[in-house]
Structure formats: structure tokens, C-alpha cells
N, C-alpha and C positions, 0 to 999 in steps of 0.2 A: 555863492558857487553854491547851487541848489544838487541836491542830492537827491536820487531816485531809488527806488530800489532795485533799482537793476544796474546802477551803477556804482553800490556796495557789493553785488555776487559777483560783479566785473572785478573791482577790484580782488577784494578776497577769493575766486578765483583765479585770479592769475600770482596772489600773492603764495599759496599753496600747490601753483604750478613749476612757480622760480627756485621753491623750498625741497620741493620733489627735486627736480633738474637737479638745480647744484649739487646735491645728495652725491649722487647716480656721479656727476660728473669729476667730483672726488675721491669718488671708488675707483673710476676710470683711471684719473689719473695718478693711484698711488698703485693702481695698475701697472699701466705704461712707462711710473718711473722701476719698476720691478721688486714694488716693498712687495708686495702683496702677490697671490697668484690665482687659479681661476676659482680653489673647490673658495676661497677666500672672501673671491670676489662674491662668487652665488650666496653666501652665509652673510657674509654687509649688508647684497643687496633686498635679503630675504627679512633682513630685518630695517631696513629704510623703507620698502613695500609693508612688512604689515603693521607701521609709527602712520607712513601717511591713510593708511586703509579707511579707517574709523572716517576722518573727515573727507578725506575726496568721495567715499559711498554718500557721504550726506549730500557734501553738494552736486554730483550725478543727479544720485534720487531725484533734489531739490529742480535740478535743468530739466529731465524728462518726466516729473510728475505734470507741474502748468505747463495747464491746457492752454492759456491766455495770459498775454502777459501786460498786465495794468501798469501804469507809467504815475508810480503816484509817490511823493514827495515823504525820503524818511529824516525825523533827527538830526540834525548834523552830528548832536552827540554821541547819537548811538553810531552813526556813522565814524564816529572818531576811536570810538575804544572798540566799535567793531575791528576795525583797523588793526590799530594797536596791539591786541592781544592774538591775534593772528599773526599779524608778526613776530612778537612777541618768542608763541612757539617756535617757529619756525626757525625763527635767530637763534633759541637756545641747541636745537637741532643742526643748524648748520654751520654752526660754533664748531660743533666736534664733529664732522666730518673735515671742514678746513682746519679743525687740529691735528688730526690723525695727514689726511693726505703730505702737512707739511713739517710734521716731526719725524725724528730718524728714529725717537725710541718710545714712540708708544706702541702699542702694544693692538690686534686684533680684540682683543676680550672686552679691553677698556673702549673700544666704539660700538661691539656690541649690547653692553650692559649697558651703555648708556645710551643705544635707542631704544630696549627692550624695557626700560624700566623709570627712562626719565619721560618719555614721551607720552604715556600713557597715566604717570601719574601728574601731567602738566595739560593731560584735557580739558582740567576743569577750566584752566584757559578763555578752550574753544565751543567748549560745547554749547554751550546757553546761547553762544557767538552766531553758530550754527543753522540750531536750531532756530532763530531768529529768523534768521534771512531766507532760510533754503528749504525747512520742511513744515513752514505754518507761514502759506504764503498769506492767505485773510487777517492776519493779528499782525503780521511782521509790518504795513505799512498803516503811515500815520501822518495826519494833516498838516505841514511848520504852519 
């Protein structure tokens, strides 16, 4: 399988879109089951949006700043490390949302603290990945 920079960007984008969608779905699932109410939903959504704002801003900025899309190959190792780090960061957040939605005794404060503390603390996993693929087009493409 040949990996292009465009394909890598698509994989990474999908990972983040699935992650934020899953977290939002878990919040609405908790609301539908009667565990939380409108004011709590708003607080929880704000925490999810705050966690995903930096990575999704970099991704969106990357797409909108490219004037031309040159198709070049990217090292498979770089690609898989980028996908792995992106998955890890998202799974850590999705696990918390799933845990909250499926637990009868979990408290909203635990959810909010996780998103407000763990997401920024774990940004080291994805900051370099996102910068490599979305913020610096000239240097992120190498020939295999």
C-alpha cells in the first residue's frame, strides 16, 4: 500500500471526526436515558468541544490553507505512528464518554474533569502529528 500525504490527512481527519461524534453521541445517550439534563448536557458538550478545538482547528486550517494538493508519498512508518497516536488520544477520550454513558454511578464532574485535564495533557501525543500533516505542507512529504 502506497501512502500519500492526502490519504494520511483523510485517515487522521476521520479519526477525529469519529472521536468527537462518538463523544457527543454518548452525551446525548445519557440525556435520553434520563441520567443527565439540559444544563448538564451543555456543560459536557462544552468540555468535549474544548478538548477537540485545538486538533480540529489545525486540521481545518490545514485543509483551507493548501492552495494546491500535490500527491506525494509519505513514509509508512510515519503514517502508522500518526494514526496510532491519533487513535490513542481519541480512545482515551472516547473511553471516558462510554464509561460515563454506561455507568449508573458515575458523576458528571468526573467526566468534565477528565476532558478538561486529560485532553490537554495528552496533546503531546498529537501536536506533532497534526503539525506534520496539516501545518507544514512543504516539509511533510517525502519520497519513499
